[in-house]
C-alpha positions in Angstrom: 196.2 15.1 263.5 193.7 16.6 266.2 193.4 20.4 264.5 191.3 22.7 265.7 188.5 23.4 263.0 188.4 27.3 262.4 185.2 29.1 262.8 182.3 28.8 260.1 181.2 32.3 260.0 182.8 35.6 261.1 184.2 36.1 265.2 181.8 38.0 266.7 183.4 40.8 269.1 182.5 41.6 271.9 181.6 46.0 272.3 183.5 47.5 275.0 181.6 50.0 276.8 183.2 52.8 278.4 182.7 53.0 282.0 179.9 55.3 282.2 177.5 52.4 280.3 178.6 49.8 283.0 177.8 51.8 286.0 174.6 52.3 283.7 173.8 48.4 283.3 175.1 48.1 286.7 173.0 50.5 288.2 170.0 49.1 286.1 171.0 45.3 287.2 170.7 46.0 290.9 167.7 47.5 290.7 166.0 45.2 288.7 167.3 42.5 291.9 165.9 45.0 294.9 162.3 45.1 292.5 162.0 41.6 292.9 163.0 40.5 295.4 159.8 43.8 296.7 157.3 42.0 295.0 158.4 38.2 296.1 159.0 39.5 300.0 155.0 41.0 299.6 153.5 38.5 297.8 155.6 36.2 300.5 154.6 37.6 303.6 151.1 37.9 303.1 150.7 34.6 302.4 152.7 34.0 305.8 150.8 35.9 308.4 148.2 38.2 307.8 148.9 40.4 310.8 151.9 41.3 309.0 149.8 42.9 306.2 151.4 46.2 307.2 154.6 45.5 305.7 153.4 43.9 302.6 151.3 46.3 301.6 155.3 49.1 302.5 157.0 46.5 300.4 153.9 46.8 297.4 154.5 49.7 297.5 158.2 50.1 297.1 157.8 47.8 294.7 155.6 49.8 292.3 157.8 52.8 292.7 160.9 50.8 292.0 159.1 49.1 289.3 158.2 52.5 288.0 161.6 53.7 287.6 162.7 50.6 286.3 160.4 50.8 283.8 161.7 54.6 282.8 164.9 53.5 283.1 164.8 50.5 280.8 162.9 52.6 278.1 165.3 55.6 278.1 168.5 53.4 278.2 167.0 50.9 276.2 168.3 48.2 278.3 167.6 44.4 277.3 164.3 42.9 276.3 164.8 40.4 279.3 164.6 43.1 282.2 162.3 45.4 280.3 159.8 42.0 280.0 160.7 41.2 283.9 159.9 44.7 284.8 156.4 44.7 282.7 155.8 41.4 284.9 156.6 42.3 288.3 154.8 46.1 287.9 151.3 43.4 286.6 151.7 41.5 290.1 152.0 44.5 291.8 148.8 45.4 291.0 146.8 41.9 291.9 148.8 42.4 295.2 146.9 45.9 295.3 144.1 44.4 294.8 144.4 41.4 297.2 145.7 43.9 299.9 142.7 46.5 299.4 140.3 43.3 299.6 142.0 41.2 302.8 142.0 45.1 304.5 138.0 45.1 303.9 137.7 41.9 305.6 140.3 41.4 308.0 138.5 40.3 310.8 137.0 37.5 308.6 140.5 36.7 306.4 142.0 36.1 309.6 138.8 34.0 311.7 140.0 32.3 308.2 143.8 32.3 308.9 143.5 31.0 312.1 140.8 28.4 311.3 142.8 27.1 308.7 146.0 26.7 310.2 143.6 24.2 312.8 142.3 21.9 310.4 144.0 19.1 309.7 141.9 17.0 307.5 140.1 18.4 304.5 136.8 18.6 305.7 138.3 20.9 308.4 139.2 23.4 305.9 135.9 23.3 303.8 134.3 23.5 307.3 137.2 26.9 307.4 136.0 27.6 304.3 132.3 27.4 304.8 132.5 29.8 307.4 134.8 32.3 306.3 131.5 32.4 303.2 129.3 32.8 306.1 131.0 35.8 307.4 131.1 37.7 304.2 128.8 40.4 303.7 125.4 38.4 300.9 126.2 41.1 298.6 129.8 39.9 297.9 128.8 36.2 297.7 
């Protein structure tokens, strides 16, 4: 007595995409994946070690270039809103990364000393001493 229920409304039919549209969609998704990896890569590289600041800068520039290309592509080809939102969000993160890289570049020695100190600090008191040392090493106008 098990009968399969009939669909309540119209059945959705998936529209068939041409080969060119499938290829374009695949290219856009691949660009988006690479973009996300470069944004996350630049963020994690600068968190890992300040000695790799040059690598974080390269990844940030690459993420900006990919983000702009992806944004243009998403708008022109009317890609999904998720790709558009993700691209705009990633570009915002990349902008923050540029500001962070510029700040770290300007005070590289102070931040490197802070990073070395914080790695050696085993307690909260040690971390607060590292922060105080960093605050004292930054010029007075920037405090």
